C-alpha positions as CSV (number, residue, x, y, z in Angstrom):
1,X,1.5,236.0,214.0
2,X,2.9,234.8,217.1
3,X,0.7,231.8,218.6
4,X,1.4,231.4,222.3
5,X,0.0,229.0,224.9
6,X,-1.1,232.0,226.8
7,X,-0.9,235.7,226.2
8,X,2.1,237.4,226.8
9,X,1.7,240.7,228.9
10,X,4.0,243.1,227.7
11,X,4.6,246.7,229.0
12,X,5.9,249.8,226.8
13,X,7.6,252.6,228.1
14,X,7.9,255.5,225.6
15,X,7.3,259.1,225.7
16,X,6.6,259.6,222.0
17,X,2.7,259.0,222.0
18,X,2.7,257.5,218.3
19,X,5.1,255.1,219.1
20,X,3.2,253.6,221.8
21,X,-0.1,253.9,220.3
22,X,0.9,251.9,216.9
23,X,3.3,249.3,218.6
24,X,1.0,248.3,221.5
25,X,-1.9,248.0,218.6
26,X,0.4,245.6,216.7
27,X,1.3,243.9,219.6
28,X,-2.5,243.3,220.6
29,X,-3.6,242.4,216.7
30,X,-0.7,239.6,217.7
31,X,-2.7,238.3,220.8
32,X,-0.6,240.0,223.6
33,X,-1.8,242.0,226.7
34,X,-0.4,245.0,226.5
35,X,-0.2,248.4,228.8
36,X,1.9,251.5,227.9
37,X,3.7,254.2,230.3
38,X,4.9,257.7,229.2
39,X,7.8,258.1,231.6
40,X,10.0,256.1,234.4
41,X,7.5,256.8,237.1
42,X,4.5,255.5,235.7
43,X,6.8,252.7,234.1
44,X,8.3,251.3,237.3
45,X,4.6,251.4,238.7
46,X,3.2,249.7,236.0
47,X,6.1,246.8,236.1
48,X,4.7,246.4,240.0
49,X,1.1,246.4,239.4
50,X,1.0,245.0,235.5
51,X,3.7,242.3,236.0
52,X,4.9,242.2,232.4
53,X,6.8,239.6,231.1
54,X,8.3,241.4,228.5
55,X,9.3,245.6,228.6
56,X,10.0,247.7,225.8
57,X,11.7,250.2,227.5
58,X,13.0,253.9,225.8
59,X,16.1,255.4,227.1
60,X,15.7,258.7,226.6
61,X,12.4,259.9,228.2
62,X,11.3,262.5,230.8
63,X,10.9,261.3,234.5
64,X,13.1,261.2,237.6
65,X,15.2,258.5,235.7
66,X,16.1,257.5,232.3
67,X,15.9,254.2,230.7
68,X,19.4,252.9,231.9
69,X,18.6,253.9,235.1
70,X,15.5,252.3,235.2
71,X,16.9,248.9,233.5
72,X,19.2,249.0,236.5
73,X,16.3,249.6,239.3
74,X,14.3,247.0,237.7
75,X,16.4,244.3,237.0
76,X,17.0,244.1,240.6
77,X,13.0,244.2,241.6
78,X,11.8,242.6,238.8
79,X,14.3,239.2,237.9
80,X,11.4,237.8,236.2
81,X,11.0,240.7,233.5
82,X,12.8,240.3,229.9
83,X,13.5,244.0,228.8
84,X,14.4,245.4,225.1
85,X,15.8,248.7,224.9
86,X,14.6,250.9,222.5
87,X,16.2,254.5,221.0
88,X,16.1,256.9,218.1
89,X,19.5,258.2,219.3
90,X,21.6,254.8,220.0
91,X,24.9,254.2,220.1
92,X,27.0,251.2,219.9
93,X,28.2,251.8,223.5
94,X,24.8,252.5,224.9
95,X,23.7,249.1,223.5
96,X,26.7,247.0,224.9
97,X,25.8,249.1,228.4
98,X,22.2,248.0,228.4
99,X,23.1,244.0,227.6
100,X,25.5,244.2,230.4
101,X,23.3,245.4,232.6
102,X,20.5,242.5,231.9
103,X,18.9,243.9,228.4
104,X,17.8,241.1,226.5
105,X,18.3,243.3,223.1
106,X,18.6,247.0,221.9
107,X,16.3,248.0,219.1
108,X,16.7,251.2,217.3
109,X,14.1,253.4,216.1
110,X,12.1,253.7,213.6
111,X,10.9,250.1,215.1
112,X,10.8,247.2,212.8
113,X,7.9,245.3,213.4
114,X,9.7,242.2,212.1
115,X,12.6,242.5,214.6
116,X,10.2,243.0,217.2
117,X,7.9,239.7,216.5
118,X,11.5,238.0,216.4
119,X,12.7,239.5,219.5
120,X,9.6,238.5,221.5
121,X,9.5,235.0,220.0
122,X,13.1,234.2,221.0
123,X,11.8,235.5,224.8
124,X,8.6,233.5,224.8
125,X,11.0,230.3,223.7
126,X,13.5,231.1,226.2
127,X,10.9,231.7,229.0
128,X,9.3,228.4,228.2
129,X,12.7,226.8,228.2
130,X,13.5,228.2,231.5
131,X,10.4,227.3,233.1
132,X,10.4,223.7,231.6
133,X,14.0,223.6,233.5
134,X,12.7,224.7,236.7
135,X,9.9,222.1,236.9
136,X,12.7,219.4,236.3
137,X,14.8,220.5,238.6
138,X,11.9,221.4,241.3
139,X,11.4,217.3,240.7
140,X,14.7,216.6,240.8
141,X,14.9,218.0,244.2
142,X,12.4,216.1,245.5
143,X,13.3,213.0,244.5
144,X,16.9,213.5,246.3
145,X,15.7,215.3,248.9
146,X,17.1,214.5,252.6
147,X,14.4,213.0,254.9
148,X,14.2,213.3,258.5
149,X,13.7,216.1,261.6
150,X,16.3,214.7,263.8
151,X,19.1,217.3,264.9
152,X,21.7,215.8,262.8
153,X,19.5,215.7,259.8
154,X,18.5,219.4,260.4
155,X,22.3,220.7,260.8
156,X,23.2,218.9,257.6
157,X,20.4,220.7,255.9
158,X,20.9,224.2,257.1
159,X,24.7,223.2,255.9
160,X,23.8,222.5,252.8
161,X,21.5,225.2,252.2
162,X,24.5,227.7,253.3
163,X,27.2,226.1,251.1
164,X,24.9,225.4,248.0
165,X,24.1,229.6,248.1
166,X,28.1,230.1,248.0
167,X,30.7,229.8,245.3
168,X,33.1,227.8,247.6
169,X,34.7,224.5,246.9
170,X,33.5,221.9,249.0
171,X,35.3,218.5,250.3
172,X,32.7,215.8,251.7
173,X,34.4,213.0,253.7
174,X,33.2,209.9,255.7
175,X,32.7,206.2,255.5
176,X,31.2,204.4,252.8
177,X,27.1,204.6,252.8
178,X,26.9,207.9,255.3
179,X,25.3,209.7,252.1
180,X,28.4,211.8,250.7
181,X,27.0,211.4,246.8
182,X,23.5,212.3,248.2
183,X,24.6,215.1,249.8
184,X,26.7,216.5,246.7
185,X,23.7,216.1,244.8
186,X,21.6,218.3,247.1
187,X,24.6,221.0,247.4
188,X,24.7,221.3,243.3
189,X,20.9,221.1,243.0
190,X,20.2,223.8,245.6
191,X,22.9,226.0,244.0
192,X,22.8,228.6,241.2
193,X,24.9,225.9,239.3
194,X,22.0,223.5,239.1
195,X,21.4,223.6,235.4
196,X,24.6,222.9,234.8
197,X,26.3,219.5,234.3
198,X,26.5,217.2,237.8
199,X,29.5,214.8,236.9
200,X,30.2,211.9,239.2
201,X,33.4,209.6,239.0
202,X,33.8,207.0,241.6
203,X,37.8,206.6,241.5
204,X,37.4,203.7,243.9
205,X,35.6,201.4,240.7
206,X,38.6,202.4,238.4
207,X,42.0,200.6,237.7
208,X,45.0,202.9,238.5
209,X,45.8,203.2,234.8
210,X,42.1,204.3,234.0
211,X,42.0,207.2,236.4
212,X,43.7,209.6,234.2
213,X,42.0,208.4,231.0
214,X,38.4,208.8,232.9
215,X,39.4,212.0,234.3
216,X,41.3,214.1,231.2
217,X,39.8,211.9,228.1
218,X,41.8,211.5,225.1
219,X,41.9,212.1,221.5
220,X,41.4,209.6,218.7
221,X,44.4,207.7,217.6
222,X,46.2,208.4,220.9
223,X,46.4,204.7,221.7
224,X,45.4,201.4,219.9
225,X,41.8,201.1,220.0
226,X,41.0,204.9,220.3
227,X,39.0,205.0,217.4
228,X,37.3,208.1,218.8
229,X,37.9,211.6,220.8
230,X,36.5,210.8,224.5
231,X,35.9,214.0,226.6
232,X,37.1,213.4,230.1
233,X,35.0,214.0,233.0
234,X,37.0,217.5,234.2
235,X,35.9,218.8,230.9
236,X,32.7,217.6,230.9
237,X,31.8,219.2,234.2
């Protein structure tokens, strides 16, 4: 039985009544809050009103949309939901397509409660880690926040917000002490790459013959004293 800090809200969307009844009863026994829907239309409505964290979604069912179409639509409307596709007529091609569209997993019927339990546990762990990471990032963003309401500062904040949302390369230049490093940190931690490494290297503090080693690293035994491999800043980033 899965033990969680709070009950997980799970939605089952399937046109087969026995599956809805058996799966929902089993999940409720494990402490989850469960709701069911019998077709795509009631399923999307339930996602909006019930606000589940996990949805078990059948691929072949009645309604205006099939399961794949529901997944495509719902991932845009409810990005916080994790979808697990279920089907009695699944193919590798369908499973791959569902995964590419954002499904967490694909489970074939008849459903195995052991596999269902493992999938739910993995999703809960992932969501918990994501929540912790977002909390840490928000705390970090507050610590490096650029403070001030003067026109140049407001201008800078707006520029950072624009640049951070893009995939562009950015060059910051200015005299020592104007805040280039702080600006770079803000761009990184406001971007979609915030959970990735932010690697700093101050070339001005390095001797000329150490710049290449710092940037590109070296292999064990590359020169006397290199008793272990060291990754460079480029690889780390």
